C-alpha positions as CSV (number, residue, x, y, z in Angstrom):
1,M,-51.2,-49.6,51.6
2,M,-47.4,-49.9,50.9
3,G,-45.9,-48.0,48.0
4,A,-43.4,-49.4,45.5
5,S,-40.5,-47.7,47.3
6,D,-41.6,-49.2,50.7
7,I,-41.7,-52.7,49.1
8,A,-38.3,-52.2,47.6
9,T,-36.9,-51.1,50.9
10,T,-38.5,-54.2,52.7
11,I,-37.0,-56.5,50.1
12,A,-33.6,-54.9,50.4
13,T,-33.7,-55.1,54.2
14,S,-34.7,-58.7,54.1
15,E,-31.9,-59.6,51.6
16,S,-29.4,-57.7,53.8
17,D,-30.5,-59.6,56.9
18,A,-30.3,-62.9,55.0
19,L,-26.8,-62.1,53.9
20,E,-25.8,-61.1,57.4
21,D,-27.1,-64.4,58.8
22,L,-25.2,-66.2,56.0
23,A,-22.0,-64.4,56.9
24,D,-22.4,-65.2,60.6
25,E,-23.0,-68.9,59.9
26,I,-19.8,-68.9,57.7
27,T,-17.6,-67.3,60.4
28,V,-19.0,-69.3,63.2
29,L,-18.5,-72.6,61.2
30,A,-14.9,-71.4,60.4
31,A,-14.2,-71.0,64.1
32,H,-15.5,-74.5,64.8
33,I,-13.3,-75.8,62.0
34,H,-10.3,-74.0,63.6
35,A,-11.0,-75.8,66.9
36,A,-11.5,-79.1,65.2
37,T,-8.2,-78.7,63.4
38,H,-6.6,-78.0,66.7
39,R,-8.0,-81.4,68.0
40,L,-6.5,-83.0,64.8
41,L,-3.1,-81.5,65.6
42,V,-3.2,-82.7,69.2
43,L,-4.0,-86.2,68.1
44,L,-1.4,-86.0,65.4
45,A,1.3,-84.9,67.8
46,E,0.6,-87.9,70.1
47,F,0.5,-90.3,67.1
48,D,3.9,-88.9,65.9
49,R,5.4,-89.0,69.4
50,R,4.5,-92.7,69.7
51,R,5.8,-93.2,66.2
52,G,2.6,-94.8,65.1
53,W,3.5,-94.5,61.4
54,E,6.7,-96.5,61.8
55,P,5.3,-100.1,61.9
56,G,3.7,-99.5,58.5
57,G,7.0,-98.8,56.9
58,H,6.3,-95.1,56.2
59,R,9.3,-92.8,56.0
60,S,7.6,-90.2,58.2
61,C,4.4,-89.3,59.9
62,A,3.6,-86.9,57.1
63,H,3.8,-89.7,54.5
64,W,1.4,-91.7,56.6
65,L,-0.9,-88.7,57.0
66,A,-0.9,-88.0,53.3
67,L,-1.7,-91.6,52.4
68,R,-4.5,-92.0,55.0
69,T,-6.2,-88.6,54.7
70,G,-5.7,-87.7,51.0
71,I,-4.0,-84.4,51.6
72,D,-0.9,-83.1,49.8
73,L,2.4,-84.3,51.2
74,G,3.7,-80.7,51.6
75,T,0.5,-79.8,53.6
76,A,0.9,-83.0,55.7
77,R,4.4,-82.0,56.6
78,E,3.3,-78.6,57.7
79,K,0.6,-80.1,59.9
80,V,3.0,-82.4,61.5
81,R,5.6,-79.7,62.1
82,T,2.9,-77.4,63.5
83,A,1.5,-80.2,65.7
84,R,4.9,-80.8,67.2
85,A,5.5,-77.1,67.9
86,L,2.1,-76.6,69.6
87,V,3.1,-79.1,72.3
88,D,5.5,-76.4,73.7
89,L,3.2,-73.4,73.1
90,P,0.3,-73.7,75.6
91,A,-1.1,-70.2,75.0
92,T,-1.1,-70.6,71.2
93,S,-2.6,-74.0,71.6
94,A,-5.4,-72.8,73.8
95,A,-6.3,-69.9,71.5
96,M,-6.6,-72.3,68.5
97,A,-8.6,-74.8,70.6
98,A,-11.1,-71.9,71.3
99,G,-11.4,-71.2,67.6
100,R,-9.7,-67.8,67.8
101,L,-6.7,-68.8,65.5
102,S,-6.7,-70.5,62.2
103,F,-4.2,-73.1,61.1
104,S,-2.6,-70.6,58.8
105,Q,-2.0,-68.2,61.7
106,V,-0.7,-71.0,64.0
107,R,1.5,-72.3,61.2
108,A,3.1,-68.8,60.9
109,L,3.4,-68.4,64.7
110,T,5.1,-71.8,65.3
111,R,8.0,-70.8,63.0
112,V,9.3,-68.2,65.5
113,A,7.2,-68.6,68.7
114,T,8.7,-69.9,72.0
115,P,7.1,-70.3,75.4
116,E,8.8,-67.1,76.4
117,N,7.7,-64.8,73.5
118,E,4.4,-66.4,72.4
119,G,2.3,-64.0,74.6
120,D,3.6,-61.0,72.7
121,L,3.0,-62.6,69.3
122,L,-0.5,-63.7,70.2
123,E,-1.6,-60.2,70.7
124,V,-0.8,-59.5,67.0
125,A,-2.1,-62.9,65.8
126,E,-5.5,-62.6,67.4
127,G,-6.2,-59.2,65.8
128,A,-4.3,-59.0,62.5
129,T,-4.8,-60.8,59.2
130,T,-2.6,-63.8,58.4
131,A,-0.8,-61.7,55.7
132,H,0.1,-59.1,58.4
133,L,1.2,-61.9,60.8
134,E,3.5,-63.4,58.1
135,R,5.1,-60.0,57.6
136,V,5.9,-59.8,61.4
137,V,7.2,-63.3,61.4
138,R,9.6,-62.5,58.5
139,S,11.0,-59.5,60.3
140,W,14.5,-59.6,61.7
141,K,16.9,-57.3,63.6
142,R,19.2,-55.4,61.3
143,W,22.8,-54.8,62.4
144,N,25.1,-52.0,61.4
145,R,27.8,-52.7,58.8
146,K,31.4,-53.3,59.9
147,D,34.7,-53.4,58.2
148,E,35.3,-57.2,57.9
149,A,38.2,-57.3,55.5
150,G,40.6,-58.6,58.2
151,H,38.1,-61.3,59.2
152,E,37.6,-62.3,55.6
153,R,41.3,-62.9,55.1
154,E,41.4,-65.0,58.3
155,R,38.4,-67.0,57.2
156,H,40.0,-67.7,53.9
157,Q,43.1,-69.1,55.5
158,R,41.0,-71.4,57.8
159,R,39.1,-73.1,55.0
160,A,39.4,-76.9,55.2
161,L,37.5,-80.2,54.6
162,S,38.3,-83.7,55.6
163,I,36.5,-87.0,55.2
164,F,37.7,-90.1,57.0
165,P,36.4,-93.5,58.4
166,G,35.3,-93.4,62.0
167,D,35.5,-96.0,64.7
168,D,31.8,-96.9,64.4
169,G,32.0,-98.0,60.7
170,M,30.7,-94.7,59.3
171,Y,32.5,-91.8,57.5
172,V,33.1,-88.6,59.4
173,V,32.9,-85.3,57.5
174,R,34.5,-82.2,59.1
175,G,35.2,-78.8,57.6
176,R,35.1,-75.1,57.5
177,L,34.0,-73.4,54.3
178,E,34.0,-69.8,53.2
179,P,30.6,-68.2,53.3
180,E,29.9,-68.3,49.6
181,V,31.1,-71.9,49.2
182,G,29.2,-73.0,52.3
183,A,26.0,-71.2,51.0
184,L,26.5,-72.9,47.6
185,L,26.9,-76.3,49.2
186,L,23.8,-75.7,51.3
187,R,21.8,-74.7,48.3
188,A,22.9,-77.8,46.4
189,L,21.9,-80.0,49.4
190,E,18.6,-78.2,49.5
191,A,18.1,-78.9,45.8
192,A,19.0,-82.5,46.3
193,S,16.6,-82.7,49.2
194,D,13.8,-81.2,47.2
195,A,14.4,-83.6,44.4
196,L,14.3,-86.5,46.8
197,F,11.3,-85.5,49.0
198,R,9.4,-82.7,47.3
199,E,9.2,-83.6,43.6
200,T,5.9,-81.7,42.9
201,W,5.6,-79.6,46.0
202,V,6.7,-76.1,46.7
203,P,9.9,-76.4,48.9
204,G,9.6,-75.0,52.4
205,S,12.0,-74.3,55.1
206,D,11.4,-77.6,56.9
207,E,11.7,-80.8,54.9
208,P,11.9,-84.2,56.5
209,A,14.5,-86.8,56.5
210,P,13.6,-90.4,55.9
211,G,11.9,-91.8,58.9
212,R,11.9,-88.3,60.6
213,E,9.8,-85.2,60.4
214,P,11.4,-81.7,60.8
215,G,11.5,-80.2,64.2
216,S,14.9,-81.3,65.6
217,V,18.6,-80.8,64.8
218,E,18.9,-84.5,64.3
219,A,16.2,-84.5,61.6
220,A,18.0,-81.7,59.7
221,R,21.3,-83.5,59.9
222,Q,19.8,-86.7,58.6
223,R,18.1,-84.9,55.8
224,R,21.3,-83.3,54.6
225,A,23.1,-86.7,54.9
226,D,20.6,-88.3,52.5
227,A,20.8,-85.4,50.1
228,A,24.6,-85.6,50.1
229,G,24.4,-89.0,48.6
230,L,22.2,-87.9,45.7
231,L,24.4,-84.8,45.2
232,A,27.5,-86.9,44.8
233,E,25.8,-89.4,42.4
234,R,24.6,-86.5,40.2
235,A,28.0,-84.8,40.2
236,L,29.8,-87.9,39.1
237,A,27.1,-88.6,36.5
238,A,27.6,-85.1,35.0
239,G,31.4,-85.3,35.1
240,F,34.0,-82.7,35.6
241,G,35.3,-81.9,32.1
242,R,36.0,-78.5,30.8
243,E,33.1,-76.3,29.9
244,G,31.6,-77.5,26.6
245,D,33.2,-81.0,26.9
246,A,31.1,-84.1,27.0
247,P,30.6,-85.7,30.5
248,I,33.6,-87.7,31.7
249,S,33.2,-91.3,30.8
250,G,35.2,-94.5,30.3
251,T,38.5,-95.0,32.2
252,R,38.6,-91.5,33.6
253,A,35.1,-92.0,35.2
254,G,36.2,-95.3,36.5
255,R,38.6,-93.6,38.8
256,Y,35.7,-92.2,40.8
257,Q,33.7,-95.4,41.1
258,V,33.0,-96.7,44.6
259,L,34.2,-100.3,44.8
260,L,32.8,-102.9,47.0
261,H,34.7,-106.2,47.3
262,V,32.4,-109.1,48.2
263,E,32.9,-112.8,48.3
264,A,30.3,-114.8,46.4
265,D,29.1,-116.6,49.6
266,T,28.5,-113.2,51.3
267,L,25.7,-112.5,48.7
268,N,24.1,-115.9,49.2
269,R,21.2,-115.8,51.7
270,D,22.0,-119.2,53.3
271,A,25.8,-118.9,53.5
272,E,27.9,-117.5,56.2
273,P,29.2,-114.0,55.2
274,G,32.8,-113.6,54.2
275,R,34.6,-110.6,52.8
276,S,32.5,-107.5,52.3
277,E,34.4,-104.2,52.3
278,L,35.0,-101.0,50.6
279,E,38.3,-100.1,48.9
280,D,39.7,-98.6,52.1
281,G,38.8,-101.7,54.2
282,M,35.6,-100.3,55.7
283,R,33.4,-103.3,56.6
284,V,29.9,-103.5,55.0
285,S,27.3,-106.0,56.3
286,A,26.3,-108.9,54.2
287,E,22.7,-107.7,53.8
288,T,23.9,-104.3,52.8
289,S,26.1,-106.0,50.2
290,R,23.0,-107.8,48.9
291,R,21.1,-104.5,48.7
292,L,23.9,-102.7,46.9
293,S,24.4,-105.6,44.4
294,C,20.7,-105.5,43.4
295,D,21.4,-102.7,41.0
296,A,25.1,-102.2,40.3
297,S,28.0,-103.0,37.9
298,L,29.4,-106.5,38.7
299,V,32.9,-107.7,37.9
300,R,33.9,-111.2,38.8
301,V,37.5,-111.6,40.0
302,T,39.1,-115.0,40.4
303,H,41.9,-115.3,43.1
304,G,44.5,-118.0,43.4
305,P,45.3,-119.8,46.7
306,D,47.9,-117.2,47.5
307,G,45.5,-114.3,47.0
308,S,46.8,-113.4,43.6
309,V,44.4,-112.3,40.9
310,L,44.0,-115.0,38.2
311,D,41.2,-113.6,36.1
312,V,39.1,-110.4,35.9
313,G,35.8,-110.7,34.1
314,R,33.9,-108.1,32.1
315,S,31.8,-105.5,33.9
316,R,28.0,-106.1,33.5
317,R,25.0,-104.5,35.1
318,T,22.9,-106.6,37.4
319,I,19.9,-104.8,36.0
320,P,20.7,-104.0,32.4
321,P,19.6,-100.6,30.8
322,S,16.8,-102.2,28.8
323,L,15.2,-103.7,31.9
324,R,15.7,-100.5,33.8
325,R,13.8,-98.6,31.1
326,A,11.0,-101.2,31.3
327,L,10.9,-100.8,35.1
328,E,10.7,-97.0,34.8
329,V,7.7,-97.3,32.4
330,R,5.9,-99.8,34.6
331,D,6.6,-98.6,38.1
332,R,6.9,-94.8,37.7
333,G,8.9,-94.6,40.9
334,C,9.2,-96.4,44.3
335,R,6.5,-99.2,44.6
336,F,6.2,-99.0,48.3
337,P,2.6,-98.0,49.2
338,G,2.2,-94.2,49.5
339,C,5.8,-93.5,48.3
340,G,6.3,-93.1,44.6
341,L,9.7,-91.3,44.8
342,R,11.3,-91.1,41.4
343,F,14.9,-91.6,42.5
344,T,15.1,-95.3,42.9
345,D,17.2,-98.5,42.8
346,G,16.3,-101.6,41.0
347,H,15.4,-104.5,43.4
348,H,15.3,-108.2,42.8
349,V,12.4,-109.7,44.7
350,E,14.3,-112.9,44.8
351,H,18.0,-111.9,44.8
352,W,20.0,-112.9,41.8
353,S,22.6,-114.6,44.0
354,D,19.8,-116.9,45.3
355,G,18.8,-117.9,41.8
356,G,16.3,-115.1,41.1
357,E,15.8,-114.0,37.5
358,T,16.8,-110.6,36.3
359,S,13.5,-110.0,34.7
360,L,10.5,-107.7,34.8
361,A,8.6,-110.3,36.7
362,N,11.2,-110.5,39.5
363,C,12.3,-106.8,39.7
364,L,10.7,-103.5,40.8
365,L,11.8,-100.0,41.8
366,L,12.4,-98.9,45.4
367,C,13.7,-95.7,46.8
368,K,16.8,-95.9,48.9
369,Y,14.8,-95.7,52.1
370,H,12.5,-98.6,51.3
371,H,15.2,-100.6,49.6
372,R,17.1,-100.5,52.9
373,L,13.8,-101.4,54.7
374,V,13.4,-104.5,52.6
375,H,17.0,-105.7,53.1
376,E,18.3,-104.5,56.4
377,G,14.9,-103.9,57.9
378,G,13.7,-107.4,57.6
379,W,10.7,-106.8,55.3
380,R,9.9,-109.1,52.4
381,I,8.0,-108.8,49.1
382,T,5.6,-111.1,47.4
383,W,3.5,-110.7,44.3
384,W,-0.3,-110.8,44.6
385,G,-1.1,-110.0,41.0
386,E,0.8,-109.3,37.8
387,G,3.2,-106.5,38.6
388,R,1.5,-105.8,41.9
389,P,3.8,-106.2,45.0
390,A,2.7,-106.9,48.5
391,F,5.0,-105.9,51.3
392,H,5.2,-107.9,54.6
393,D,6.7,-106.2,57.7
394,P,8.6,-108.2,60.3
395,L,5.4,-108.8,62.3
396,G,3.8,-110.4,59.4
397,H,1.3,-107.6,58.5
398,E,0.7,-107.1,54.8
399,H,0.9,-103.7,53.1
400,Y,-0.1,-103.0,49.5
401,D,-1.3,-100.2,47.2
402,G,-5.0,-99.6,47.4
403,R,-7.4,-97.0,48.6
404,W,-8.2,-97.0,52.3
405,A,-11.8,-97.3,53.2
406,P,-13.1,-93.8,54.1
407,P,-14.1,-93.3,57.7
408,E,-17.8,-93.7,58.5
409,I,-19.5,-90.4,59.3
410,G,-23.1,-89.5,60.0
411,E,-25.6,-88.0,57.6
412,R,-25.2,-84.5,59.3
413,P,-21.4,-84.2,59.6
414,V,-21.3,-80.5,60.0
415,E,-24.0,-80.4,62.7
416,D,-22.4,-83.4,64.5
417,L,-19.1,-81.5,64.5
418,I,-20.6,-78.4,66.0
419,E,-22.6,-80.4,68.6
420,G,-19.4,-82.2,69.6
421,Q,-17.5,-78.9,70.0
422,R,-20.3,-77.5,72.2
423,R,-20.2,-80.6,74.4
424,R,-16.6,-79.7,75.0
425,G,-17.6,-76.2,76.0
426,L,-16.8,-74.4,72.8
427,D,-19.4,-72.0,71.4
428,P,-17.8,-69.3,69.2
429,H,-19.6,-66.3,67.8
430,W,-19.2,-64.4,64.5
431,R,-16.3,-62.3,65.8
432,T,-14.2,-65.1,67.4
433,A,-11.8,-65.6,64.5
434,G,-12.0,-62.3,62.7
435,A,-9.2,-59.7,62.4
436,R,-9.6,-56.5,64.3
437,W,-7.1,-54.5,62.3
438,K,-7.4,-54.3,58.5
439,R,-3.9,-52.7,58.0
440,L,-0.6,-53.3,59.6
441,E,-0.4,-49.6,60.4
442,D,-3.6,-50.0,62.5
443,I,-2.0,-52.3,65.0
444,P,-1.2,-50.4,68.2
445,S,2.5,-49.6,68.3
446,R,2.9,-51.1,71.9
447,I,1.7,-54.4,70.6
448,L,3.6,-54.4,67.2
449,V,6.9,-53.3,68.8
450,R,6.7,-56.1,71.4
451,A,6.0,-58.7,68.6
452,L,8.9,-57.5,66.4
453,A,11.2,-57.6,69.4
454,A,10.1,-61.1,70.2
455,V,10.8,-62.3,66.6
456,A,14.2,-60.5,66.5
């Protein structure tokens, strides 16, 4: 006959075994999820390579992913960036495919890993916690201090900046800035980029440019070019008065306006384009002129036969402030499906030069990327309900705001996932994805030193 202590011991042992089984099930399932996430990244990289998001008018693969899968845009960007990086990291990719690395670990690795150094970094990644791996990734080689006074004076003398029209119809910016000025400008561009593309997300080191995801020098340059436009707009809006003065306005602010000279026929959809140029003679296309005139200050100028100015009308906004406020209340940002960016232009669905009304029923807000898409990109907009726009791409497909139907999955999604993984030869155990070293100091020095050298 069992005593009370024996019964208590049996119950405790049974509970311990149950908890151990539960822990094993959690860790095994986590490894399966890691492997399934790898499959997701592989598919995503192929979809991005083939630019499958572009026909739908999305600014990037991450915007498409966020819209179609319901994840945060910042998370979507990291997944696309990681998916791109994994293409060139076969060993890291294989480790994640086997369930040995989590997305968090792979995300950290892909910031610094190359095909040449990934082997050294993998030794740490497969045995350390993600927190320890992040510390290794953030490491850098420190150099001894040198006397750079002479170099500093030379740098100061070489400072320069020039902006001039190029032969291809774009402006060329060239310059050399002192370190603190260059860093200040870079920070300002980063802030403008965050305001444009990461309104409610924690800024990361890799933000996308319209139509591009991070991962290339070209993408970074495009991102900074878009941010420079917003930076200039905000600087002119704030003005350059003395500290404590009101923002510059009136005639002084007019000195810094960008003027576009356009003949009336150029803005008409059915007429042949005529004059359309900036103050310095730079040609602007007719459709670009239509886009810029959607939301701008308009001044009508009458010329005589000899080109002399006969009359200059009063300046008026093509979208007046009262209508702009109404659009802000109704639209709450760009109306293109899945966008919602707050920094927007007013757009006439039927252009005012073609007889369209400047009214709430004929106007909506679009970000600069989608405003360009509608004008220069050949898209068009119709209304399919009160205040509900439908966008039509050049192929005739219709796009509108609305929840996508969720994918159909079976009644046993987790079991189906595991069975599918096993059919592909994956059968992880409870130690597959776990850390072997609890502290950074526990990592063998030969492994840690190689990883730090690889990062440096």
